[in-house]
N, C-alpha and C positions, 0 to 999 in steps of 0.2 A: 395468649398470653404468655410473656417468659418471667418465670418461675426462678427464683435464686437461692438455694440452699445452703446454708451456713452449716459445713460438715466437717468442721473444726472434731468438733467430739471424734469421730471415726479415723482420724488420719493415725491415732495410735496401735489401730488392728484389735484393740481389747473388747474380751466378750464380757457385756456386765446389762442389764436392765436399761439403761437408755441405751447403750449402743446397738442393742438388740432391737427396740422399738425403731431408731433410725432407718438402720437395712432395713427392716419390715414393711416400713410403710414408702422407704424410698424402693425399692424391688416392685411391689406392687404398683404406683403411683409411674413409674416408667413403662412398665408393662401395659396399663390399661386406661394411662391416660397420655396419649402419642398426640393428642392433640396441640398440646402446648410445649413449647420449649423451655430448658431447665439449665442453669447454673449451678454448679457450685466449689464454693470458696474451701481451698485446700488445701490449707496453710499450716507450715510445722517445718522443722529442722529434722527430728526422728519423726519418720514417717513412710504409712507403708506404701507401695503405690495404689493410686485409681483404679478400681475397680474395671476389670475389664468389660462384665457385663454392662457395665456402663457406660461403656463405651459408645453412643448411637448418634444416628446424624442430627438428633434435634437436644443433643448433650454438649454444653460448654464445660472445661472446668479451668477455673483462676487458683493455678499450681504456683503459688508463694512459700519460697522460701525462708522462711520471717519463725525467729521463734514467736510461738506463739504469747508466752510474758511478755517480751517486749513489745509485741502487737498490742496487747493488755497497756502497756502506758501509752502509748501511744494515743490510741481511741481515748483514753481516760483524760489526757491532758489536751490532747489538738484536736481531737474529735477526726480523727483522721484512720482509717480510708473510709469515704463515701463509696462502700461497694458498688453501688448502684451507679455512680458516675464511673466503675470500669468494666459494668456491662447493665445492657440496658433494661431493669428489670424493672417489670410492674409491681411484681410480690417477694417480700422475703420472707423466706420462713427459715426458725431458728428451730432445730428440734430440742434443744437444752438452750439454758438463761446465758447461753456465752455471751461476752460486753461486745454490743457494735454502736457506732457512734447512730443518731436519728440518720435516717436514710436523706438525702438529696430529694426523692420526690416518690419512691416507691412506699407502701405498704410494707409494713413488718406485721408479722403474726409470732408469737414465742408457745412452744409449747412448755409446760410447768408439767414436773412429775409429781413433787412432794417441798413440804414446807419446812423439812426438815431442819434444815439450817434456820430457818427462823426459830422452830420452838425449840432446839436441844443445841443448841450449839457448842454445851458443855459436852457433846458427844464426837465433837470433831478436835482434830489438833490444831494448832495455834496456825501451822501453815493452811490447812485449810479453812480456816477462819477469813485470813487473811485474803485466800482467793474465793470468796466467797463477798466480802467485803468489795474487791476489786471489779467483779462484776457489776454490781452494784443492781443487783435484780429489783429492786425494789421500784429503782428509777427506769429500768427498761421496762418493766410492767405497766408502770404511766404513761411512758411513752407508746409502747406498744400501740397497733392499731386494732388488733384483736389477741386473746390469748384461748389457745387450747389446756385444758387439764384433761389428765388421762381418767379421769374419775370423778364421779359427785360430789365425793366426799373433798378431794381437794378442790375440784372449781368453787364449793362450800367456803373451805377453809381461805382461799383466794379473796372471795368475799367478804368473808367477816375479820379476817386477819389484815385486809390493807383497805377494805372500804371500797374494794373495785365493783362497779356494776357489774350487775349479772348478765344484762345483756350484751358485755361488753367480752364474756367469758363464755366460749363453750366443753361442756364435754364428751369429751371424745374414747371410748372404752378403747385399751390397747389391744393385740391380737395373740397369738401363741404362735410361735413356728413352727410350721406344720413337720417340720422331722423330727420331729417330738411326738411317737406315736409307741404302741404297743408291740413287743416283741417277744413271742412265742418261746417260752421256757427252753424249747427243745433248737431253737435255733442256733446253727453251728458259730455263726462268729459271737453270739452271747456266752454262750461254753466255752468258746477259745478265751476270750476275755476276762472270764470269772475264775479259769483255771490260774493263768498266767498273772491273775492279782489275789491267788488264792481266799476268791469270794466264794467258804464253804458253808459260810454260817447265815442264818437271817441278821437282818442290820438297818437301823432307821437310818436315814439321809437326811441333809441337811445337803444346799446349794447356796451361795452366795460370798458376799466379802467379805472378809472376817474384820470386825467392826463393832462397836458397843451398841449399833442402833439393833440388830442382827439377832441382838441375846443369846450367844452364845454360849456365854454361861451359865448361862442358864438354861439353855439344852442339856449341859456338860453336868450340872447338878441333878437334871430333873432325870437323865441318863444313868447317875451313879443311885439313885433311890430305888428306880425301877429295877436294875439288876438285882435289888435285896429281895424282891418279890419273886414267890412260887411259879416257876416255868420260863422264868425272864434271864436266865443265867448265861444262858446260849448267845443272847442278843450281842453285835458289834453298833458302834456310832461312828458315821462315818461321814468327815465334815469336811466340802469340796471347795475349795473357793482360793482364790490370791489373798494376800495378806496385805490388807486395806492401810487402817491404823490403830492406834491406843489396844493393838493386841495381843500383847504381853500378859495383860490377866484372865485371855483366853488359855493360853497357852499353861498358864498356871494352874488356873484351873483344873484343865486337865492331868497335871503333872501331880496335882493334889487327890486328885479322886483315886479312890481303894480300887477303881478297874479301869485306870490309865491304858492299862496292856489290851483292853478292847476299844479305846477309840484312835480312831485312825484320822490322823491330817490326809487329806491328797491332793491338798493344790490347787493349782489350774488346771483346769483339762480340756481339752478338744470337744467338739458336739458331737464326735463318735463315741467317746470315752462317757461323756456324761448320760448320753443318751440310755447305754449297755448301764451306767449304774441306778438311774433311774427305775429300769426296767428289773433289775435286782432286786431293788428294795421292799422290804414288808412294809415299810410306811415311812412317811415324809416330814419331817419337823419344822414348823414356821413361824414360832410364837414371836413375830417380831413385835418391836416395840411401837414402833411407825412404818407406815407404807404410804406409798400413795396409787396404786396400785398391784404390783406382787404378780412378777411372772414365774418364780418356780414353784409355787404351787399347782400352776394349771397346767407346768409342762410335766409334772409329777404325776396330775391326773390324766393326762394324754398319753399317759403309759402304763397307766392300768394301776395308779399305788392310790393308795387312803393317804390323806390328810391331815395332820393336827396341825391347827394354824391359831393364831392371834384374834382377838376377840375387838382388836381395835384398830380404829383409821379406817383406812379403805377394804379391811381384807371381809369384813362381814357382806359389804354389795357385791366383791367379787367373786368370793366362794358360797354365799348364802348357804343352803343347808347338805352343802355336797361335801361340808368339812366338819372332821368337832371341833367347835371354836374355845380357845379357851383364856383366860384371864393371863397375860404373857409373865406375870410378875409373881404369879401363884404356882410354885413348882409342882407344889402337890395336886394340884387339877391338869396340869402337864403329865405330870406320873398314871394318873387316874385314867387319861384319855388312851395313852401307851399300853395298859395293859386292857381295857376297855377291847383294842384289836387285839390283842394277846386271848383272852378270853373268851371272846365271841366273836365266831366266825362269821357268824352271820349281817354282824353289824359292820366288819370289816366289808364283805363282800357289797352289801349295802351302799354305802363309801364309793366302792370303786366304780360301784353302775351309776351313782348320781355325780360324782366325775366326768366321765365321760357324757354325760348328758351336762353338765355346766359348759365344757367348755366348747358347746356347740353354737355357745351367745358370741366367742370371742373369735376375729378372722383378720388378718395383715389388709385382707381386700378390702372390708367393712369400713376398720381404719381410714385407711388409704380413701376412698369414696367419699366418706364423710369430712376428710379432712379437705380432700378438692373440692367438695359443696362451700363450705369456709373461704376457700380461697377465693372462688368464683362470685360468691356474694359480695366479698369484700371491694372484689378488683369491679364489680358492675356498681357496686352502690359509689364508689369512686368518679367512672366513665359517665355514671346522671349526673353527680355533681359535676365535673365539669364541663358537661354540655348546658345546665341551668346559669354558668357563669356567661 
């Protein structure tokens, strides 16, 4: 079977949940399903090189030097290009809802990660809302032959919000990057990193893009109240992630905090730095307003860090009883959970143990295998239909 992957989201080389999803699935797909042929639509101007490890005998690359914004206009206005006319695809898989015209003959499968643009447009700047409009994800959802949702929550959201048939949507959990794992406190690399970055005090950690949906302002308010509690004065808050959008209020919140000197904005990091930061953390904070899945809490658990997370959207499904779940808009609840980790070590140790058990439910191999089954079933149904004609 010929599988064409729309990999435009990977051409910038960014690190985020959706990019990690695409990389994780593709790595396992190419390693374990060599019976198929693959092609990658790799379009853009400012882009990284196509990964060397993906240059295999059964892999082709459609390497276009075309601005993706211009491509969006051509697709929306002229319904061009039909990429299955460029390479003979049986199935086109889009790991995100990047706009593509209706295929000439191939079947198309799209992964949807969440419907935050639909439910919370006010949490996005005008340029992002324009991009979401350009992608026309509602029409793509209707035109696609099948949809993948990264959680049961997202599947239900797609079905109820857009009236899509349940049979058209398969929920397949994302995996966890196996790179993230516990490192002993005595590890020389970890100690060198901590000494070089003055990480001598206990800290709570947040990891994610700086944008309103992540509720970082709420984290800062909770941290400021937490610092006033007995036994909590020595803690720092470390916020890791690139600037996304509408982030000025986050920096203003930090400046206004009486403990602003204990709040560190780390910026974007490498995987190596991130693993060290996870392993050194006392606790991980993730009171997000809305998530379709949620990779960072699982990465933290894989590194042996207890998690405090939101009790909304997909997170109760993904974390179950392995984390302290709080209302993301109830700052006092978050503070109480942070105190719980400080005052009751047995609670903290229990959460660490539950976290290790929880992450066993997720792997990119399982995600990839399940996706291939869906791809094969759609392809087989098409062949059966053609034979009946």
